[in-house]
N, CA, C and O of each residue as an XYZ file, in Angstrom:
852
protein
N       0.669     -1.121      0.169
C       0.118     -0.137      0.140
C       0.705      1.408      0.345
O       0.040      2.392      0.024
N       1.799      1.476      0.819
C       2.927      2.298      0.709
C       3.772      2.262     -0.921
O       3.706      3.226     -1.685
N       4.244      1.478     -1.127
C       4.601      1.850     -2.634
C       3.949      2.074     -3.638
O       4.502      2.491     -4.656
N       2.285      1.787     -3.560
C       1.477      2.389     -4.214
C       0.916      3.843     -4.305
O       0.236      4.391     -5.172
N       1.444      4.297     -3.085
C       0.746      5.867     -2.473
C       2.164      6.447     -2.952
O       2.162      7.597     -3.390
N       3.093      5.903     -2.915
C       4.461      6.566     -3.528
C       4.382      6.733     -4.868
O       4.596      7.822     -5.400
N       4.047      5.590     -5.561
C       3.974      5.795     -6.805
C       3.056      7.030     -7.361
O       3.421      7.934     -8.112
N       1.837      6.832     -6.816
C       0.656      7.459     -7.091
C       0.973      8.821     -6.905
O       0.565      9.464     -7.872
N       1.581      9.590     -5.988
C       2.079     10.618     -5.753
C       3.344     10.841     -6.735
O       3.492     12.063     -6.704
N       4.016     10.478     -7.315
C       5.271     10.118     -8.290
C       4.565     10.596     -9.102
O       4.712     11.770     -9.440
N       3.536      9.741     -9.665
C       2.804     10.404    -11.042
C       2.004     11.549    -11.313
O       1.820     11.952    -12.461
N       1.443     12.178    -10.138
C       0.860     13.124     -9.816
C       1.257     14.433     -9.871
O       0.669     15.454    -10.228
N       2.979     14.107     -9.220
C       3.805     15.049     -9.148
C       4.268     15.410    -10.972
O       4.166     16.518    -11.499
N       4.753     14.179    -11.629
C       5.040     14.331    -12.778
C       4.106     14.956    -13.665
O       4.624     15.769    -14.429
N       2.705     14.776    -13.785
C       1.591     15.444    -14.223
C       1.787     16.819    -13.796
O       2.260     17.618    -14.605
N       1.573     17.077    -12.977
C       1.628     18.267    -12.998
C       2.818     19.242    -13.090
O       2.713     20.441    -12.830
N       3.968     18.634    -13.482
C       5.164     19.346    -13.879
C       4.734     19.528    -15.352
O       4.615     20.618    -15.913
N       4.507     18.252    -15.932
C       4.334     18.600    -17.397
C       3.113     19.300    -17.465
O       2.970     19.408    -18.682
N       2.198     19.813    -16.971
C       0.798     20.485    -17.411
C       1.489     21.928    -16.866
O       0.894     22.908    -17.314
N       2.611     22.240    -15.999
C       3.001     23.421    -15.816
C       3.736     24.301    -17.007
O       3.590     25.455    -17.411
N       4.829     22.902    -17.474
C       5.160     23.415    -18.973
C       4.467     23.498    -19.963
O       4.655     24.486    -20.673
N       3.598     22.670    -20.303
C       2.570     22.725    -21.485
C       1.798     24.259    -21.146
O       1.413     24.865    -22.146
N       1.561     24.893    -19.842
C       0.967     26.103    -19.702
C       1.610     27.183    -19.946
O       1.095     28.219    -20.367
N       2.915     26.994    -19.669
C       4.025     28.397    -20.173
C       4.431     28.469    -21.697
O       4.666     29.523    -22.288
N       4.477     27.323    -22.202
C       4.864     26.798    -23.649
C       3.837     27.308    -24.428
O       4.231     27.948    -25.403
N       2.517     27.207    -24.274
C       1.379     27.599    -25.017
C       1.231     29.121    -24.716
O       1.089     29.873    -25.680
N       1.250     29.587    -23.572
C       1.209     31.004    -23.264
C       2.287     32.010    -23.604
O       2.050     33.218    -23.611
N       3.472     31.500    -23.885
C       4.497     32.023    -24.661
C       4.242     31.821    -26.108
O       4.391     32.839    -26.784
N       3.880     30.707    -26.763
C       3.418     30.875    -27.971
C       2.464     31.868    -28.332
O       2.658     32.557    -29.334
N       1.410     32.017    -27.591
C       0.170     32.890    -27.915
C       1.112     34.499    -27.782
O       0.995     35.387    -28.627
N       1.818     34.581    -26.828
C       2.642     36.124    -26.766
C       3.307     36.482    -28.140
O       3.222     37.529    -28.782
N       3.881     35.515    -28.370
C       5.006     35.785    -29.648
C       4.452     35.727    -31.156
O       5.067     36.197    -32.113
N       2.998     34.980    -31.249
C       2.336     35.145    -32.243
C       1.673     36.993    -32.408
O       1.603     37.680    -33.427
N       1.250     37.362    -30.866
C       0.919     38.760    -30.883
C       2.204     39.747    -31.411
O       1.976     40.743    -32.098
N       3.139     39.478    -31.138
C       4.366     40.247    -30.914
C       4.746     40.454    -32.726
O       5.039     41.579    -33.134
N       4.693     39.161    -33.767
C       4.644     39.005    -34.674
C       3.879     39.828    -35.825
O       4.288     40.010    -36.971
N       2.768     40.248    -35.303
C       1.750     41.006    -36.085
C       1.931     42.582    -36.204
O       1.438     43.253    -37.110
N       2.763     43.114    -35.088
C       2.737     44.620    -34.980
C       4.192     44.772    -34.901
O       5.117     43.979    -34.725
N       4.104     46.123    -35.098
C       5.790     46.994    -34.866
C       5.633     48.315    -33.911
O       6.438     49.243    -33.837
N       4.208     48.151    -33.088
C       3.771     49.215    -31.865
C       4.534     49.050    -30.863
O       4.443     47.932    -30.356
N       5.505     49.999    -30.226
C       6.157     49.791    -29.085
C       5.332     49.114    -27.874
O       5.465     48.044    -27.280
N       4.534     50.058    -27.771
C       3.721     49.851    -26.381
C       3.249     48.391    -26.284
O       3.447     47.896    -25.174
N       2.633     47.539    -27.252
C       2.386     46.392    -27.874
C       3.561     45.325    -27.140
O       3.496     44.401    -26.329
N       4.529     45.926    -27.820
C       6.118     45.217    -27.762
C       6.496     45.310    -26.210
O       6.744     44.267    -25.604
N       6.541     46.490    -25.591
C       6.573     46.677    -24.068
C       5.747     45.485    -23.169
O       6.095     44.647    -22.337
N       4.437     45.887    -23.813
C       3.238     44.882    -22.726
C       3.730     43.183    -23.116
O       4.122     42.518    -22.157
N       3.711     42.702    -24.107
C       3.941     41.310    -24.571
C       5.466     41.324    -23.719
O       5.558     40.322    -23.010
N       6.483     42.095    -23.649
C       7.737     41.563    -23.025
C       7.525     41.502    -21.421
O       8.122     40.807    -20.599
N       6.530     42.412    -21.239
C       6.320     42.286    -19.575
C       5.551     40.989    -19.164
O       5.751     40.406    -18.098
N       4.692     40.610    -20.073
C       3.941     39.347    -20.018
C       4.539     38.138    -19.951
O       4.379     37.258    -19.106
N       5.320     38.157    -21.013
C       6.389     36.641    -20.850
C       7.551     36.958    -19.766
O       8.313     35.991    -19.749
N       7.873     37.737    -19.056
C       8.387     38.492    -18.049
C       7.820     37.664    -16.561
O       8.360     37.228    -15.544
N       6.467     37.741    -17.090
C       6.162     37.266    -15.474
C       5.814     35.525    -15.669
O       5.473     34.687    -14.834
N       6.013     35.443    -16.827
C       6.214     33.856    -16.929
C       7.640     33.311    -16.522
O       7.874     32.189    -16.072
N       8.459     34.225    -16.744
C       9.978     33.946    -16.697
C      10.269     33.897    -15.138
O      11.102     33.195    -14.566
N       9.384     34.811    -14.589
C       9.462     34.797    -13.046
C       9.081     33.824    -12.420
O       9.745     33.452    -11.452
N       7.740     33.048    -12.855
C       7.191     32.136    -12.188
C       8.079     30.585    -12.588
O       8.062     29.538    -11.941
N       8.705     30.843    -13.672
C       9.541     29.678    -14.127
C      11.210     29.954    -14.081
O      11.764     29.929    -15.180
N      11.780     30.129    -13.281
C      13.082     30.975    -13.321
C      13.934     30.416    -14.113
O      14.757     31.133    -14.682
N      13.924     29.054    -14.317
C      15.161     28.234    -14.660
C      14.673     27.482    -16.442
O      15.216     26.527    -16.997
N      13.606     28.258    -16.911
C      13.474     28.080    -18.308
C      13.979     29.148    -18.870
O      13.607     30.319    -18.793
N      15.369     28.390    -19.780
C      16.123     29.779    -20.130
C      15.363     30.229    -21.433
O      15.645     31.372    -21.794
N      14.432     29.532    -22.224
C      13.826     30.278    -22.886
C      12.640     31.124    -22.970
O      12.178     31.576    -24.017
N      12.064     31.353    -21.503
C      11.365     32.445    -21.292
C      12.324     33.566    -20.516
O      11.724     34.629    -20.357
N      13.641     33.557    -20.014
C      14.491     34.535    -19.735
C      14.639     35.270    -21.394
O      14.305     36.423    -21.668
N      15.176     34.342    -22.277
C      15.405     34.838    -23.591
C      14.646     35.387    -24.462
O      15.020     36.079    -25.408
N      13.490     35.085    -24.159
C      12.283     35.877    -24.974
C      12.173     37.085    -24.652
O      12.289     38.056    -25.400
N      11.842     37.070    -23.008
C      11.756     38.388    -22.398
C      12.874     39.066    -22.837
O      12.599     40.103    -23.441
N      13.983     38.828    -22.732
C      15.038     39.831    -23.041
C      15.368     40.709    -24.672
O      15.720     41.798    -25.128
N      14.890     39.101    -25.141
C      14.540     39.738    -27.163
C      13.367     40.439    -27.036
O      13.044     41.086    -28.032
N      12.566     40.492    -25.983
C      11.074     41.282    -26.641
C      11.404     42.754    -26.401
O      11.083     43.735    -27.072
N      12.284     42.648    -25.033
C      12.484     44.289    -24.734
C      13.534     44.632    -25.798
O      13.554     45.807    -26.165
N      14.293     43.890    -26.275
C      15.330     44.248    -26.918
C      15.031     44.840    -28.346
O      15.470     45.830    -28.930
N      14.159     43.908    -28.679
C      13.418     44.251    -30.067
C      12.566     45.413    -29.865
O      12.568     46.173    -30.833
N      11.826     45.773    -28.870
C      10.813     46.770    -28.770
C      11.995     48.407    -28.456
O      11.661     49.576    -28.651
N      13.042     48.012    -28.056
C      14.176     49.331    -27.917
C      14.230     50.033    -29.396
O      14.199     51.260    -29.482
N      14.312     49.219    -30.526
C      14.425     49.613    -31.654
C      12.971     50.144    -32.568
O      13.055     50.601    -33.708
N      11.841     50.001    -31.916
C      10.911     50.704    -31.998
C      10.332     52.051    -30.977
O       9.298     52.690    -31.166
N      11.067     52.193    -30.161
C      10.703     52.991    -28.834
C      10.708     54.513    -29.640
O      11.357     54.694    -30.670
N       9.922     55.502    -29.026
C       9.534     56.483    -29.353
C      11.077     57.207    -29.296
O      11.975     56.477    -28.877
N      11.392     58.417    -29.640
C      12.766     59.091    -28.751
C      12.619     59.464    -27.405
O      11.694     60.062    -26.855
N      13.968     58.893    -26.837
C      14.079     59.097    -25.223
C      13.509     57.528    -24.554
O      13.583     57.168    -23.379
N      12.975     56.826    -25.646
C      12.689     55.459    -24.201
C      13.523     54.342    -24.989
O      13.132     53.183    -24.856
N      14.431     54.543    -25.647
C      15.256     53.086    -26.014
C      15.832     52.887    -25.212
O      16.253     51.744    -25.387
N      16.335     53.408    -23.985
C      17.631     53.295    -22.958
C      16.474     52.280    -22.136
O      16.548     51.073    -21.910
N      15.613     53.062    -21.861
C      14.580     52.102    -20.517
C      14.339     50.675    -20.840
O      14.238     49.740    -20.047
N      14.238     50.656    -22.529
C      13.957     49.106    -22.866
C      15.254     48.415    -22.738
O      15.216     47.240    -22.373
N      16.168     48.853    -22.934
C      17.281     47.958    -23.292
C      17.788     47.638    -21.419
O      18.398     46.634    -21.052
N      17.444     48.498    -20.725
C      17.678     48.266    -19.356
C      16.847     47.537    -18.573
O      17.102     47.272    -17.399
N      15.682     47.128    -19.254
C      14.843     46.415    -19.064
C      15.313     44.613    -19.428
O      15.227     43.645    -18.672
N      15.724     44.668    -20.606
C      15.924     43.882    -21.524
C      17.235     42.965    -20.410
O      17.272     41.756    -20.177
N      18.053     43.904    -19.972
C      19.727     43.388    -19.747
C      18.879     41.973    -18.682
O      18.379     40.978    -19.206
N      18.901     42.204    -17.313
C      18.830     41.119    -16.307
C      18.321     39.600    -17.225
O      18.971     38.576    -17.014
N      17.372     39.572    -18.027
C      16.665     38.791    -18.469
C      17.926     38.230    -19.602
O      18.344     37.080    -19.473
N      18.313     38.865    -20.373
C      19.531     38.332    -21.544
C      20.712     37.619    -20.870
O      21.170     36.526    -21.204
N      21.195     38.518    -19.728
C      22.182     37.869    -18.996
C      21.866     36.564    -18.132
O      22.665     35.667    -17.863
N      20.542     36.654    -17.759
C      19.870     35.321    -16.918
C      20.148     34.094    -18.228
O      20.771     33.047    -18.052
N      19.608     34.473    -19.355
C      19.630     33.577    -20.194
C      21.058     32.966    -20.621
O      21.190     31.764    -20.851
N      21.898     33.701    -20.690
C      23.300     33.314    -21.042
C      23.967     32.439    -19.984
O      24.758     31.531    -20.238
N      23.469     32.894    -18.500
C      23.830     32.492    -17.500
C      23.339     30.830    -17.467
O      24.069     29.889    -17.157
N      21.892     30.751    -17.875
C      21.503     29.123    -17.952
C      21.659     28.629    -19.471
O      20.958     27.656    -19.747
N      22.172     28.956    -20.131
C      22.606     28.543    -21.725
C      23.829     28.598    -21.706
O      24.031     27.978    -22.751
N      25.414     29.007    -21.121
C      26.551     29.748    -21.820
C      26.919     29.050    -23.000
O      27.352     29.899    -23.780
N      26.956     28.064    -23.452
C      27.333     27.674    -24.726
C      26.485     27.699    -26.086
O      26.719     27.389    -27.255
N      25.165     28.318    -25.237
C      23.743     28.183    -26.549
C      24.269     29.382    -27.783
O      24.622     30.528    -27.504
N      24.224     28.888    -28.955
C      24.660     29.985    -29.828
C      23.471     30.838    -29.902
O      23.716     31.802    -30.628
N      22.104     30.865    -29.366
C      21.021     31.645    -29.478
C      21.260     32.388    -28.394
O      21.131     33.533    -28.829
N      21.514     32.463    -27.313
C      21.992     33.088    -25.850
C      23.141     33.820    -26.447
O      23.151     34.975    -26.021
N      23.894     33.633    -27.088
C      25.356     34.216    -27.458
C      24.950     35.222    -28.309
O      25.462     36.332    -28.164
N      24.163     35.051    -29.130
C      23.513     35.948    -30.293
C      22.917     37.128    -29.946
O      23.152     38.266    -30.354
N      21.962     36.656    -28.991
C      21.213     37.588    -28.133
C      21.931     38.679    -27.286
O      21.518     39.828    -27.128
N      22.999     38.178    -26.799
C      23.913     39.545    -26.384
C      24.389     40.000    -26.922
O      24.695     41.081    -26.420
N      24.973     39.774    -28.424
C      25.419     40.548    -29.268
C      24.280     41.496    -29.867
O      24.522     42.596    -30.365
N      23.102     40.973    -29.764
C      22.111     41.985    -30.641
C      21.719     43.064    -29.016
O      21.311     44.221    -29.122
N      21.895     42.541    -27.967
C      21.419     43.562    -26.660
C      22.344     44.456    -26.683
O      22.053     45.637    -26.871
N      23.640     44.037    -26.493
C      24.992     45.216    -26.577
C      24.899     46.068    -27.965
O      25.388     47.189    -27.827
N      24.485     45.855    -29.021
C      23.864     46.174    -30.428
C      22.771     47.168    -29.853
O      22.881     48.307    -30.306
N      21.994     47.022    -29.171
C      20.623     47.899    -28.921
C      20.995     49.079    -27.829
O      20.381     50.112    -27.564
N      22.353     48.494    -27.236
C      22.631     49.461    -26.143
C      23.512     50.487    -26.913
O      23.334     51.664    -26.599
N      24.243     50.274    -27.675
C      25.005     51.243    -28.763
C      23.973     52.168    -29.340
O      24.139     53.385    -29.258
N      22.793     51.590    -29.987
C      21.634     52.290    -30.781
C      20.569     53.235    -29.722
O      19.660     53.948    -30.146
N      20.950     53.035    -28.163
C      20.229     53.648    -27.699
C      21.006     54.785    -27.123
O      20.378     55.665    -26.533
N      22.327     54.864    -27.233
C      23.352     55.741    -26.769
C      24.421     55.746    -27.429
O      25.307     55.106    -26.863
N      24.886     56.460    -28.949
C      25.727     56.060    -29.783
C      27.367     56.224    -29.270
O      28.300     55.758    -29.924
N      27.525     56.913    -28.083
C      28.460     56.936    -27.449
C      29.246     55.690    -26.583
O      30.320     55.656    -25.983
N      28.469     54.963    -26.755
C      28.650     53.339    -26.553
C      29.610     52.487    -27.377
O      30.282     51.497    -27.088
N      29.476     53.095    -28.343
C      30.111     52.196    -29.715
C      31.344     51.976    -29.774
O      31.718     51.110    -30.565
N      32.203     52.597    -29.068
C      33.611     52.346    -28.975
C      34.168     51.244    -27.960
O      35.199     50.583    -28.090
N      33.147     51.200    -26.815
C      33.619     50.365    -25.999
C      32.761     48.820    -26.104
O      33.265     47.720    -25.874
N      31.220     49.112    -26.550
C      30.306     47.825    -26.717
C      30.505     47.089    -28.068
O      30.519     45.862    -28.165
N      30.666     48.000    -29.156
C      30.959     47.472    -30.356
C      31.968     45.868    -30.429
O      31.574     44.832    -30.966
N      33.219     46.048    -29.784
C      34.039     45.042    -29.758
C      33.215     43.726    -29.001
O      33.195     42.624    -29.550
N      32.622     43.942    -27.839
C      32.006     43.037    -27.256
C      31.009     42.395    -27.943
O      30.880     41.180    -27.792
N      30.215     43.064    -28.740
C      28.754     42.948    -29.717
C      29.146     41.681    -30.556
O      28.489     40.657    -30.747
N      30.622     42.090    -31.086
C      31.346     41.167    -32.268
C      31.703     39.914    -31.699
O      31.480     38.836    -32.250
N      32.422     40.099    -30.272
C      32.917     39.060    -30.091
C      31.916     37.864    -29.617
O      32.100     36.651    -29.715
N      30.693     38.635    -29.020
C      29.568     37.541    -29.164
C      29.043     36.795    -29.955
O      28.574     35.667    -29.805
N      29.162     37.739    -31.219
C      28.589     37.045    -32.132
C      29.539     35.962    -32.779
O      29.141     34.874    -33.197
N      30.805     36.388    -32.807
C      31.588     35.230    -33.048
C      31.833     34.054    -32.418
O      32.356     33.069    -32.940
N      31.363     34.176    -31.016
C      31.443     32.894    -30.146
C      30.016     32.234    -30.568
O      29.965     31.004    -30.549
N      28.840     32.968    -30.951
C      27.735     32.323    -31.429
C      27.962     31.530    -32.828
O      27.427     30.448    -33.070
N      28.671     32.093    -33.550
C      28.973     31.156    -34.772
C      29.942     30.158    -34.434
O      29.710     29.120    -35.054
N      30.751     30.094    -33.826
C      31.473     28.818    -33.345
C      30.822     28.174    -32.697
O      31.177     26.996    -32.721
N      29.779     28.427    -31.936
C      28.983     27.523    -31.348
C      28.087     26.688    -32.269
O      27.731     25.603    -31.810
N      27.700     26.996    -33.403
C      26.899     26.854    -34.128
C      26.809     27.563    -35.247
O      25.912     28.405    -35.239
N      27.693     27.460    -36.560
C      27.858     28.052    -37.791
C      26.681     27.780    -38.683
O      26.732     28.166    -39.851
N      25.505     27.076    -38.177
C      24.262     27.292    -39.156
C      22.986     28.216    -38.424
O      21.769     28.129    -38.590
N      23.718     29.041    -37.632
C      22.877     29.975    -37.040
C      22.777     31.441    -37.619
O      23.455     32.426    -37.328
N      21.646     31.295    -38.600
C      21.783     32.704    -39.239
C      22.014     33.662    -38.223
O      23.086     34.266    -38.261
N      21.099     33.944    -37.205
C      21.290     35.126    -36.203
C      22.569     35.695    -35.788
O      22.790     36.889    -35.585
N      23.464     34.633    -35.672
C      24.831     35.186    -35.394
C      25.522     35.546    -36.408
O      26.402     36.374    -36.172
N      25.400     35.165    -37.536
C      26.136     36.189    -38.631
C      25.424     37.348    -38.625
O      26.007     38.432    -38.629
N      24.071     37.248    -38.616
C      23.743     38.911    -38.647
C      23.883     39.646    -37.803
O      23.594     40.827    -37.994
N      24.461     39.136    -36.353
C      24.513     40.331    -35.467
C      25.890     40.457    -35.745
O      26.302     41.532    -35.308
N      26.970     39.632    -36.428
C      28.257     40.168    -36.913
C      28.104     41.385    -37.866
O      28.681     42.464    -37.732
N      27.062     40.971    -39.046
C      27.405     41.850    -40.048
C      26.958     43.238    -39.374
O      27.611     44.274    -39.503
N      25.504     43.112    -38.479
C      25.191     44.722    -38.077
C      26.123     45.358    -37.403
O      26.256     46.580    -37.475
N      26.916     44.541    -36.629
C      28.300     45.502    -35.767
C      29.186     46.329    -36.421
O      29.539     47.498    -36.267
N      29.610     44.970    -37.600
C      30.558     45.321    -38.738
C      30.080     46.630    -39.601
O      30.659     47.699    -39.797
N      28.893     46.181    -40.013
C      28.112     47.509    -40.276
C      28.300     48.754    -40.351
O      28.649     49.466    -41.293
N      27.900     49.100    -38.683
C      27.975     50.350    -37.803
C      29.332     50.769    -37.284
O      29.709     51.730    -36.614
N      29.891     49.808    -37.775
C      31.316     50.518    -37.448
C      32.170     51.477    -37.933
O      32.576     51.081    -39.026
N      32.638     52.539    -37.656
C      33.479     52.879    -38.634
C      34.535     52.363    -39.810
O      35.413     51.621    -39.371
N      34.579     52.595    -41.009
C      35.827     51.623    -41.495
C      37.233     52.054    -40.892
O      38.069     51.159    -40.762
N      37.573     53.373    -40.506
C      38.426     53.471    -39.652
C      39.116     52.459    -38.556
O      40.307     52.285    -38.296
N      37.876     51.825    -37.984
C      38.016     51.096    -36.846
C      37.650     49.366    -37.443
O      37.422     48.400    -36.714
N      37.682     49.376    -38.807
C      37.876     48.003    -39.103
C      36.279     47.662    -39.468
O      35.917     46.489    -39.554
N      35.600     48.471    -39.621
C      33.934     48.313    -40.050
C      33.554     48.641    -41.209
O      34.460     48.791    -42.029
N      32.432     48.817    -41.580
C      32.049     49.496    -42.504
C      31.502     48.652    -43.415
O      31.643     47.434    -43.303
N      30.710     49.302    -44.576
C      29.834     48.374    -45.791
C      30.357     47.445    -46.476
O      29.845     46.421    -46.928
N      31.784     47.980    -46.561
C      32.210     46.811    -47.690
C      32.862     45.545    -47.061
O      32.990     44.498    -47.695
N      33.333     45.736    -45.550
C      33.397     44.679    -44.864
C      32.496     43.985    -44.395
O      32.712     42.776    -44.323
N      31.190     44.523    -43.922
C      30.234     43.822    -43.948
C      29.420     43.070    -45.032
O      28.576     42.279    -44.610
N      29.521     43.169    -45.983
C      28.994     42.731    -47.115
C      29.077     40.931    -47.373
O      28.157     40.182    -47.701
N      30.308     40.645    -47.134
C      30.076     39.118    -47.109
C      29.476     38.429    -46.217
O      28.719     37.483    -46.434
N      29.866     38.985    -44.906
C      28.864     38.426    -43.736
C      27.573     38.782    -43.790
O      26.891     38.301    -42.885
N      26.931     39.577    -44.680
C      25.688     39.797    -44.844
C      25.139     38.683    -45.567
O      24.123     38.034    -45.318
N      25.966     38.563    -46.500
C      25.769     37.560    -47.711
C      25.887     35.964    -46.849
O      25.098     35.112    -47.257
N      26.491     35.702    -46.111
C      26.588     34.618    -45.385
C      25.254     34.339    -44.538
O      24.609     33.290    -44.562
N      24.958     35.529    -43.758
C      23.479     35.293    -43.088
C      22.505     35.183    -44.126
O      21.460     34.654    -43.747
N      22.551     35.608    -45.606
C      21.480     35.078    -46.410
C      21.271     33.572    -46.370
O      20.234     32.927    -46.215
N      22.490     33.193    -46.546
C      22.672     31.889    -46.995
C      22.173     31.079    -45.766
O      21.418     30.113    -45.875
N      22.720     31.617    -44.426
C      21.968     30.614    -43.770
C      20.435     30.597    -43.450
O      19.883     29.519    -43.227
N      19.622     31.973    -43.419
C      18.843     32.350    -43.508
C      17.876     31.236    -44.291
O      16.983     30.544    -43.800
N      18.339     31.292    -45.644
C      17.746     30.665    -46.699
C      17.871     28.986    -46.622
O      17.231     28.219    -47.343
N      18.748     28.625    -45.684
C      18.214     27.016    -45.468
C      17.905     26.625    -44.065
O      18.206     25.470    -43.765
N      17.287     27.473    -43.028
C      17.230     27.582    -41.427
C      15.841     27.113    -41.462
O      14.969     27.707    -42.096
N      15.614     25.943    -40.714
C      14.581     25.056    -39.829
C      14.766     24.971    -38.576
O      15.607     24.258    -38.029
N      13.665     25.995    -37.834
C      13.623     25.580    -36.309
C      13.211     23.980    -36.114
O      12.329     23.315    -36.657
N      14.304     23.605    -35.023
C      13.378     21.929    -34.766
C      12.284     21.592    -34.252
O      11.556     20.613    -34.419
N      12.190     23.030    -33.221
C      11.324     22.950    -32.430
C      10.343     24.271    -32.680
O      10.851     25.218    -33.280
N       8.899     24.380    -32.227
C       7.907     25.485    -32.399
C       8.405     26.583    -31.783
O       8.183     27.620    -32.407
N       9.114     26.727    -30.586
C       9.399     27.680    -30.033
C      11.051     28.138    -29.649
O      11.531     28.729    -28.682
N      11.780     27.433    -31.176
C      13.321     27.638    -31.188
C      12.980     28.947    -31.787
O      11.994     29.362    -32.397
N      14.179     29.499    -31.398
C      14.398     31.026    -32.150
C      14.623     31.097    -33.388
O      15.571     30.501    -33.899
N      13.671     31.939    -34.160
C      13.694     31.624    -35.923
C      13.391     33.226    -36.261
O      12.746     33.495    -37.275
N      13.838     34.201    -35.449
C      13.448     35.685    -35.805
C      14.854     35.732    -36.443
O      15.760     34.917    -36.268
N      14.872     37.285    -37.526
C      15.865     37.859    -37.757
C      15.877     38.098    -39.476
O      16.633     38.908    -40.012
N      15.191     37.496    -40.003
C      14.936     37.552    -41.282
C      14.720     38.826    -41.813
O      15.369     39.236    -42.775
N      13.727     39.575    -41.172
C      13.093     40.916    -41.311
C      14.276     41.715    -41.257
O      14.509     42.479    -42.193
N      14.965     41.647    -40.392
C      16.118     42.624    -40.049
C      17.293     42.320    -41.159
O      17.983     43.216    -41.644
N      17.426     40.873    -41.504
C      18.565     40.740    -42.740
C      17.888     41.785    -44.054
O      18.274     42.818    -44.602
N      16.887     41.037    -44.172
C      16.104     42.028    -45.473
C      16.496     43.502    -45.665
O      16.879     44.032    -46.708
N      16.293     44.176    -44.212
C      16.434     45.532    -44.372
C      17.728     45.741    -44.578
O      18.103     46.458    -45.506
N      18.549     45.162    -43.770
C      20.435     45.127    -44.107
C      20.609     45.098    -45.573
O      21.038     46.081    -46.177
N      20.288     43.999    -46.158
C      20.387     43.869    -47.388
C      19.919     44.797    -48.297
O      20.531     44.769    -49.365
N      18.903     45.726    -48.207
C      18.551     46.506    -49.079
C      19.413     47.927    -48.695
O      19.541     48.797    -49.556
N      19.875     48.057    -47.611
C      20.899     49.301    -47.398
C      21.869     49.083    -47.944
O      22.323     50.106    -48.456
N      22.652     47.924    -48.161
C      23.846     47.365    -48.855
C      23.618     47.812    -50.201
O      24.412     48.562    -50.770
N      22.354     47.298    -50.841
C      22.294     47.196    -52.097
C      21.937     48.782    -52.369
O      22.300     49.285    -53.432
N      21.394     49.372    -51.629
C      21.099     50.918    -52.121
C      22.684     51.822    -52.101
O      22.832     52.924    -52.630
N      23.777     51.050    -51.358
C      24.960     51.887    -51.544
C      25.705     51.879    -52.832
O      26.553     52.727    -53.110
N      25.307     50.738    -53.732
C      25.549     50.508    -55.065
C      25.285     51.133    -56.300
O      25.671     50.617    -57.349
């Protein structure tokens, strides 16, 4: 009888854990679907906050930390004048926590590179100090998985926005942009919630480069 009760409790606990995982995954899926439909800064901030609440409830789920940091970072590029800084500050703890939980993951490394670029975008005076850091994280992301298009995209962005005097510029960025394009063309996420963003950013960068010729 005691063995039966122990088994029953184990099954109930496992079922509860599985249900909890299903709940946050479904909620995350719904929030991401809403964000994909809009460029509105306020909606992005609200979505990031909702995902952040899930991250607080499930602190060891790296995807929740990742997507909260990503959503706040993305929102910073859509921010009205003067509000980008605050968005990147909100993103910071989540981006860092995701990287702490998954230190060798190409996606968390690429997100760190992206967040650092967002910090530069919010305040251009940070370019000299954070630009090399962003490039370093993108290189680490490429080393972790050379098939990840976001890793190449982040490297291309930081090189593109680095003055030629300091080893950057459009000509230096062009082959990396091309590499990113090849990776995006062949990329398919293994799971529904795996990161798969960045193609729109790539297309915008590609257009900018083509406009220079």
